[in-house]
Every structure is written in C-alpha cells, then in structure tokens.
C-alpha positions in Angstrom: -6.6 30.6 27.0 -7.9 27.1 27.7 -6.8 25.5 30.9 -6.6 21.8 31.9 -5.7 20.8 35.4 -4.0 24.2 35.9 -1.9 23.9 32.8 -2.4 26.3 29.8 -2.8 24.1 26.7 -3.9 26.4 23.9 -5.6 29.6 23.1 -9.3 29.2 22.4 -8.8 31.4 19.3 -7.3 28.3 17.8 -10.7 26.7 17.7 -12.0 29.4 15.4 -12.6 27.8 12.0 -12.3 24.3 13.5 -14.5 21.5 12.2 -17.1 21.3 14.9 -20.3 19.4 14.0 -22.4 17.8 11.3 -26.2 17.6 10.6 -28.2 15.3 8.4 -31.6 16.9 7.4 -34.6 15.9 5.3 -36.7 16.6 3.4 -35.2 19.6 1.7 -37.8 21.9 0.3 -37.3 22.7 -3.4 -37.7 26.4 -2.6 -35.3 26.3 0.3 -37.8 26.7 3.2 -35.8 25.6 6.2 -38.9 25.6 8.5 -40.0 22.3 7.0 -36.5 20.8 7.0 -36.2 18.3 9.9 -33.0 17.4 11.6 -32.6 13.7 11.2 -29.2 13.3 12.9 -26.7 15.5 14.7 -23.1 14.8 15.3 -20.6 17.0 17.2 -21.1 20.0 19.5 -24.2 21.7 18.1 -26.6 20.0 20.5 -24.6 21.3 23.5 -24.5 24.8 22.1 -28.2 24.9 21.5 -29.1 23.5 24.8 -30.1 19.9 24.3 -31.1 17.4 21.7 -31.7 18.5 18.1 -33.8 15.5 16.9 -37.2 16.6 15.6 -36.2 20.3 15.4 -36.1 22.2 12.1 -32.9 23.4 10.5 -34.4 26.9 10.5 -34.3 27.0 14.3 -30.5 27.0 14.2 -29.8 29.4 11.4 -30.0 33.2 12.0 -33.0 34.8 10.2 -30.8 36.9 7.9 -29.1 33.7 6.5 -32.0 31.3 6.3 -33.0 32.1 2.7 -29.4 32.1 1.5 -28.6 28.8 3.1 -32.0 27.3 2.1 -31.6 28.1 -1.6 -28.0 26.8 -1.6 -29.0 23.6 0.1 -31.9 23.1 -2.4 -29.4 23.6 -5.3 -27.0 21.1 -3.9 -29.8 18.5 -3.6 -30.7 19.1 -7.3 -27.3 18.9 -8.9 -25.2 17.0 -6.3 -22.5 19.7 -6.2 -20.7 20.6 -2.9 -21.2 24.2 -1.8 -19.5 26.2 0.9 -21.1 29.2 2.6 -18.9 31.5 4.6 -20.0 33.4 7.8 -23.4 31.9 8.4 -24.9 33.4 11.6 -26.4 30.9 14.0 -29.2 31.7 16.4 -26.8 31.0 19.3 -24.8 34.0 18.2 -21.8 32.1 16.7 -20.7 32.4 13.1 -19.9 29.3 11.1 -18.7 28.2 7.7 -21.1 25.6 6.4 -20.3 22.9 3.8 -23.4 21.5 2.0 -23.5 18.0 0.5 -26.2 15.9 -1.0 -26.9 12.7 1.0 -28.7 9.5 0.3 -32.4 9.2 -0.6 -34.7 9.7 2.4 -38.2 9.4 1.1 -38.5 9.6 -2.7 -38.3 11.9 -4.4 -36.4 13.7 -1.5 -32.8 13.3 -0.6 -31.1 14.0 2.7 -28.9 17.1 3.0 -25.7 17.0 4.9 -24.2 20.1 6.6 -20.7 20.3 8.1 -20.2 23.3 10.4 -16.8 24.9 11.1 -16.8 27.7 13.6 -15.5 31.0 12.2 -16.2 33.1 15.4 -16.3 31.4 18.8 -16.7 34.7 20.7 -20.2 33.9 22.1 -18.6 31.0 24.1 -16.0 33.1 25.8 -17.0 34.6 29.0 -14.3 37.3 28.7 -11.4 38.3 26.6 -8.3 36.1 27.1 -5.9 37.8 29.5 -3.2 35.1 29.6 -2.9 32.1 31.9 -6.1 31.6 33.8 -6.5 30.4 37.3 -6.8 26.6 37.9 -10.5 27.0 38.6 -11.0 27.9 34.9 -10.8 24.1 34.2 -14.6 24.4 34.6 -14.8 27.0 31.8 -18.1 26.3 29.9 -16.2 26.5 26.7 -13.8 23.7 27.6 -16.7 21.7 29.0 -18.4 21.9 25.6 -15.3 20.8 23.8 -14.7 17.9 26.2 -18.3 16.8 26.0 -18.3 16.6 22.2 -19.2 13.1 21.0 -16.4 13.2 18.4 -12.7 13.3 19.3 -11.0 16.7 19.2 -7.2 17.1 19.3 -5.1 20.3 19.3 -1.5 20.0 17.9 1.5 22.2 18.1 3.5 21.0 15.1 2.8 17.3 15.2 2.6 17.0 19.0 -0.6 16.7 20.9 -1.2 19.5 23.4 -4.9 18.8 24.1 -7.2 15.9 23.6 -10.8 15.8 24.6 -12.5 12.9 26.4 -13.9 11.4 23.2 -10.5 11.1 21.6 -8.9 9.7 24.7 -11.6 7.1 24.8 -11.0 6.2 21.1 -7.3 5.6 21.9 -8.1 3.9 25.2 -5.6 6.2 27.0 -6.0 9.2 29.3 -5.6 12.8 28.0 -2.5 13.1 30.1 -0.9 10.0 28.4 -1.7 11.5 25.0 -0.2 14.9 25.8 3.2 15.4 24.1 2.8 12.4 21.8 3.3 12.8 18.1 -0.2 12.6 16.5 1.1 10.9 13.3 2.5 8.1 15.5 -1.1 7.5 16.7 -2.0 6.5 13.1 -1.4 3.3 11.3 2.0 3.5 9.3 0.3 3.7 5.9 -1.4 7.1 6.8 1.4 8.9 8.7 3.0 10.5 5.7 -0.3 11.8 4.3 -1.2 13.3 7.6 2.3 14.8 8.2 2.0 16.5 4.7 -1.2 18.2 5.7 0.1 19.3 9.1 3.2 20.8 7.4 1.1 23.1 5.1 -0.9 25.4 7.4 -3.6 27.7 6.2 -6.3 25.4 4.9 -8.9 23.0 6.1 -8.4 19.3 5.1 -10.0 15.9 5.4 -8.4 12.5 5.6 -9.7 9.0 5.9 -7.2 7.1 8.1 -6.8 4.5 10.7 -6.0 5.0 14.4 -3.5 2.6 15.9 -3.9 1.3 19.4 -2.6 -1.9 21.0 -1.7 -3.5 17.7 -5.1 -2.9 16.3 -6.4 -0.2 13.9 -9.6 1.7 13.9 -11.0 3.5 10.8 -11.7 7.2 11.4 -12.4 10.4 9.5 -10.1 13.3 10.3 -11.1 16.9 9.7 -8.3 19.4 10.3 -7.7 23.1 10.2 -4.0 24.1 10.2 -2.8 27.6 10.9 0.2 29.4 12.6 0.2 29.9 16.3 1.1 33.1 18.1 4.9 32.4 18.0 4.9 31.2 14.4 4.7 27.5 15.2 2.1 25.6 13.1 -0.9 24.5 15.1 -3.9 22.4 14.1 -7.3 21.5 15.4 -8.5 18.0 14.3 -11.8 16.4 14.9 -11.8 12.6 14.8 -14.9 10.6 14.0 -14.8 6.8 14.2 -16.2 5.3 11.0 -18.3 2.9 13.0 -19.8 5.9 14.8 -20.4 7.6 11.5 -22.1 4.5 10.2 -20.2 4.8 6.9 -17.1 3.5 5.3 -15.5 6.0 2.9 -13.9 5.0 -0.3 -10.4 5.3 1.0 -11.2 3.1 3.9 -12.9 0.5 1.7 -9.8 0.4 -0.4 -7.7 -0.1 2.7 -9.9 -3.0 3.8 -9.4 -4.5 0.4 -5.6 -4.2 0.6 -5.7 -5.8 4.1 -7.7 -8.8 2.9 -6.7 -9.7 -0.7 -4.4 -12.7 -1.0 -2.0 -10.9 -3.3 1.1 -9.2 -1.9 1.0 -5.3 -2.0 3.8 -2.9 -1.1 3.7 0.9 -1.3 6.9 3.0 -1.3 7.6 6.7 -1.6 9.4 8.1 -4.6 12.8 7.2 -3.1 11.8 3.5 -2.7 11.3 3.7 1.1 8.6 1.2 2.1 5.6 3.0 3.7 3.1 0.1 3.7 2.9 -3.7 3.2 -0.3 -5.7 3.5 -0.7 -9.0 5.5 -0.4 -11.1 2.3 3.1 -9.5 1.8 4.1 -10.4 5.3 2.8 -14.0 5.0 4.5 -14.6 1.6 7.8 -13.1 2.6 8.0 -14.2 6.2 8.7 -10.7 7.6 7.1 -8.8 10.5 5.8 -5.4 9.6 8.4 -3.5 11.7 11.1 -5.4 9.8 10.3 -3.9 6.4 8.8 -0.4 7.0 11.4 2.3 6.4 13.6 0.0 4.4 13.8 -0.4 0.6 12.8 -3.4 -1.6 16.4 -4.4 -1.6 15.6 -6.5 1.4 14.0 -8.9 -1.0 16.8 -9.1 -3.6 17.9 -12.6 -4.3 21.0 -11.7 -6.3 19.7 -13.9 -9.2 18.3 -11.1 -11.4 20.2 -9.1 -14.0 20.8 -5.5 -12.9 19.4 -4.4 -16.3 16.0 -5.4 -15.1 16.2 -3.0 -12.1 17.5 -0.2 -14.3 14.6 -0.6 -16.7 12.1 -0.7 -13.8 13.4 2.7 -12.4 13.6 4.2 -15.9 9.9 3.4 -16.5 8.8 4.6 -13.1 10.8 7.9 -13.3 9.1 8.4 -16.6 5.7 7.9 -15.0 5.1 4.6 -16.8 3.7 1.3 -15.3 6.3 -1.5 -15.1 5.5 -5.2 -15.4 7.8 -8.1 -15.1 8.9 -11.1 -13.1 11.3 -11.2 -10.1 13.0 -14.0 -8.3 12.9 -12.7 -4.8 14.2 -13.9 -1.4 12.1 -14.6 1.6 13.3 -13.8 5.2 14.4 -17.4 5.7 16.6 -17.3 2.5 14.3 -19.4 0.3 13.6 -18.1 -3.2 10.2 -17.3 -4.8 9.1 -16.1 -8.2 6.7 -13.2 -8.4 4.9 -11.5 -11.3 5.1 -7.8 -10.4 3.2 -4.7 -11.5 4.6 -1.4 -10.2 2.3 1.6 -10.7 3.1 5.3 -10.0 0.5 7.0 -7.7 -0.3 10.6 -8.4 -1.8 13.4 -6.3 -4.5 15.8 -7.3 -1.8 17.9 -9.2 -0.6 14.9 -11.2 2.7 14.6 -9.3 4.0 11.1 -8.5 4.0 10.7 -4.7 4.3 6.9 -4.3 4.7 3.6 -6.1 2.5 0.6 -5.5 3.8 -2.8 -6.3 1.4 -5.7 -6.6 3.1 -9.1 -6.5 1.6 -12.5 -7.4 3.4 -15.6 -6.3 4.1 -17.7 -9.4 6.7 -20.0 -7.8 4.6 -23.1 -8.5 3.9 -22.0 -12.0 7.6 -21.4 -12.7 8.5 -24.8 -11.2 5.8 -26.4 -13.4 7.1 -24.6 -16.5 10.7 -25.7 -15.7 9.6 -29.3 -15.2 7.6 -29.4 -18.4 10.5 -27.9 -20.4 12.9 -30.4 -18.9 10.7 -33.3 -19.7 10.3 -32.1 -23.3 14.0 -31.6 -23.8 15.6 -34.5 -21.8 15.7 -38.2 -21.9 13.8 -39.6 -18.9 16.1 -42.5 -18.3 19.5 -40.8 -18.4 18.4 -37.2 -17.9 20.6 -36.3 -20.9 19.5 -33.8 -23.5 17.3 -35.4 -26.2 17.5 -35.0 -29.9 15.6 -31.6 -29.9 17.8 -30.0 -27.2 21.0 -31.4 -28.8 20.1 -29.8 -32.1 19.6 -26.4 -30.4 22.9 -26.7 -28.6 24.8 -27.8 -31.7 23.4 -24.9 -33.6 24.6 -22.5 -30.9 28.0 -24.2 -30.7 28.5 -23.9 -34.5 27.6 -20.2 -34.4 30.0 -19.6 -31.5 32.7 -21.5 -33.3 32.4 -19.3 -36.4 32.7 -16.1 -34.3 35.8 -17.5 -32.5 37.4 -19.3 -35.4 37.1 -22.6 -33.5 35.9 -26.0 -34.5 33.2 -28.5 -33.4 33.4 -32.3 -33.8 30.3 -34.5 -33.7 30.7 -38.1 -32.5 28.1 -40.9 -32.7 28.4 -43.8 -30.2 26.3 -46.9 -29.9 26.6 -50.0 -27.7 27.4 -53.3 -29.4 25.1 -56.3 -28.6 22.8 -54.1 -26.5 19.7 -56.0 -27.8 21.2 -59.3 -26.7 21.8 -57.9 -23.2 18.1 -56.8 -23.0 16.9 -60.2 -24.2 19.0 -62.3 -21.9 19.2 -60.1 -18.7 16.1 -58.0 -19.1 15.3 -54.4 -19.6 16.2 -53.4 -16.1 19.8 -54.5 -16.6 19.8 -52.7 -20.0 18.6 -49.5 -18.4 21.3 -49.7 -15.7 24.0 -50.2 -18.5 22.7 -47.0 -20.2 22.9 -45.0 -17.0 26.4 -46.2 -16.2 27.5 -45.5 -19.8 26.1 -42.0 -19.4 28.1 -41.4 -16.2 31.3 -42.7 -17.8 30.9 -40.5 -20.9 30.2 -37.4 -18.8 33.6 -37.9 -17.0 35.4 -37.6 -20.3 33.9 -34.3 -21.4 34.4 -30.7 -20.7 31.6 -28.3 -19.5 31.5 -26.8 -23.0 30.7 -30.2 -24.6 27.3 -31.7 -25.0 26.3 -35.3 -24.6 22.8 -36.4 -25.7 20.9 -39.7 -26.1 19.3 -40.1 -29.5 17.3 -43.2 -28.4 17.9 -46.9 -27.8 21.6 -47.4 -27.4 22.7 -44.4 -29.5 24.5 -41.4 -28.0 25.9 -38.3 -29.7 28.6 -35.9 -28.5 29.5 -32.4 -29.7 33.1 -31.6 -28.8 33.9 -27.9 -28.9 37.6 -26.9 -29.5 38.9 -23.8 -27.8 41.2 -22.7 -30.5 44.3 -24.2 -28.8 43.7 -27.6 -30.6 41.9 -28.9 -33.6 38.8 -31.1 -33.5 41.0 -34.0 -34.6 43.1 -33.6 -31.6 40.0 -33.4 -29.4 38.7 -36.6 -30.9 42.0 -38.5 -30.3 42.1 -37.3 -26.7 38.5 -38.4 -26.1 39.1 -41.8 -27.7 42.2 -42.3 -25.6 40.4 -41.5 -22.4 37.5 -43.7 -23.3 39.9 -46.7 -22.9 42.4 -45.2 -20.5 41.1 -42.7 -17.9 44.7 -41.5 -17.2 44.8 -39.6 -20.5 44.3 -35.8 -19.7 41.4 -34.0 -21.2 
C-alpha cells in the first residue's frame, strides 16, 4: 500500500500498467541497432528509475538485452512506415517490465526521423521493498516508490471512481493547490466543462488505457494538457484509474484536439455543442458575447433558453427530424438574447460521431445575420411602398389584389376595387408649393386608413391617385361595402 502523511491512499499494484514516461530518440538505425540510438529527450519517471539524467545515453542502455533486437526492429519499422506499434512486456535493465508504444516523430537530421517511445509499467515489483501487508506505518511516507512517483515531472493522479485519492506534487503544482486540497475532489470537475463528459465516459469503462487532450480549469483559466489514463477495477470492485497529466506547454506541442479548441475559443462565430438530448455542454466566447449570457447560465440547459417565440414549430420539428436521421440541418432562426432583444442567425447543426459511427453530440454554428435581415427588410419595403405615404405601391397592390381574389373564390366572397383621386391637386401644388401638397397626401392617407378594415388594402398609384381593395366577408356584398365606405368618407359616424 502507498501511504501519505499516515493515510493509506492506494495500493501500489494500481500503478502497474500506468502511463509512466516518454522518450524521444534519434537517429534510428535502419537495422534496429539501439546502441547508436541517442536519447534526445526524456519525460516522466525513467530518469529517476535509472539513477539520473538520460540525456546523451543510448536507448540500448535502458532495454534488457533479450528485448533489444525485438524493440530495435519494431522501432525501425515504425520509422519507415509511420505506423504505431505496441510491444508488451519489454524488460528494462532496471528490472521492471513495461509496455512500450512506438511512434514516428519529426525529422531530426535528414534522412533520419526521431522515434517516440511511451512506457507503461506492467510490473512494478522491482520498486517495492517488500510485499504489501496492509496499512503501513506512518514512516513509510518516505517509501522510495512514493518518492519516485512524487518526483515525476508530469502530474500523476489516482482516482477511485471519479474522486481523487492521490495527487503527486507535479499535478498539485499544475492546479496551484495542495495535494490535501485535491484529495476527495471529482477529477472531472478539475477539467473545463467541454471535456468533462468525454473524461467521465473513459473513467466509466475500466479495462483499457486511454488518451485525452483536454484543458485543466483553475481560477477561471484553462490549461491545455494531455491525459494518459489506465482504468481497472479495485480490490472491492470499485473502478480505479491512474492518470498522468502533461501540460501542453511542457510537452512543447499542441495536439489537433487542442488546436481545434483554440480555434473555437477565438473565432468570431457563435458555437454551441449539446449532447444528443439537447443539453448544452459547451459554448464559445463568441456565443456568450452575442447572446449576453455568462457561461454558467447556459451550461446544462437546452437551446430553448434562446427561443423567441417568433418561429413556427414546424421548423424545430424538421430540425430534430434531420438530426435524429444523422443529417446536417441548415436554416435561419430569430433568437432572443438574455436582455430580451431579438437577433437573426443563420444556423448549421451537425451531428458529431464517435469512432464507431454513433452520434454523441450536436454542434451548432451560428452566424449573426441581424443586420443583413434588417437590410433585406428595408430594401423590400422601399421597393414595395410609396416613400411619401408609406402605403403599398402599384407592385405590392397587384400582389395583394391577386391574393384577395384567390381567397374570395375559395370563400365565395367578393372584392371591390375603388379608384380615388384629388380634384385640383395640381393647383394646390402650384399655388402653395409641393410641401403643402405632400402634407395633403399624408393627411388623405390617414383619413382613408380610418375608413378601412384590416383585410382591406389602400395603395398609392402615384401623384394624387389612390386605389382601394375592399374585401367582403360573405355577410355583405361588395355594393354594400362600397356604400358604407362612401358614407363614412363624408360622415365618420357611419359604422364600418
């Protein structure tokens, strides 16, 4: 058992098969001769296990003699074809046994490429001074095995379920907290919200090693990191996991997933990610800026928080029908900001699939088109309305008259068309000026509007000419409508 300040934290057996260290080597001999393969960089606990720095040493110095040829040939093959290879139970000269994952790295000195080796300990027996007998004495906090783990340059965390039961000094430093403060915390809560579900899914499926590019969350800031985990079942059946945590800045690399995250955080277009039930898992800063929300106000909710009530429900039904069928949906929404103001957005919603082709999330990309919509509305209005009176012009009146006639046929109703002009209007313009003439046109418009129903249409044809379409509702003929209109034109007390 491993002991920290007198408290039993975890069995050291749990660290068997844990991601432990990485090496970068070059050049790689085409025949697999490890005696000429220099160690360029070492990360993790190997330096401690081999008694000091590894820089300048050969890879062959670390690998047991019986495994050098096998590993050398596999590494040479990986450099040639770029394929990842995994070798089980590779004996190290320190006496430990490791699983080694081989990768091809970047060019070192042409035509050579660097080789990358990730070590996971399969048998940690050489680092145990004696078989575990239960809870050790408090003095065992100086156990060399724990000292090695705590001195690792990368963070190491041991979980029971999702709860932290041990964190080494490197991880505590990454989180800017003490190991005691981290103990008992949920590990997923130490990650940025966008990565919690992915990590929880890996923790819930013991029995395999996994890797995740994520972001640690501390004091409102996030830190990109690579997580290497190995999940299994503890002695009482509870899932346990050992995770090594490497800050991306320390690794000197930015993996694809983290580059994509950086893009999402910086692009000016609103992005929202939900699970398959529509629960919001992630929103980017552009989303928050556009909608006026704080991140904690939307995470865990559904996109209904944006509904304006202005959209037809058939649109939402079609959206979910397309998504449930695995299709991409594109359309436009009039959404509501936190302050209640409305905005138009062009939206593309795409199903996200896992390695097995199963849809796990939906990502919605929203472009604010409020100004474009306003411009379109303004241009349409200008093209279809008279600028002086704001009445429909000849073009719009023809469209409305056509619609009114079609509706009248269906309902066995009638439509009357009235033409009106103003006598002596030219004389008024000549004597009193066009400003007076314009004011008379506006007042005439207001007077005529008072005489009409909402179903009628009043338009200006030009000059002093107006036209009206009176729509009967079946309770009276168009002749009766015309008589009523004429009577009210001269006497406002006549009912409509």
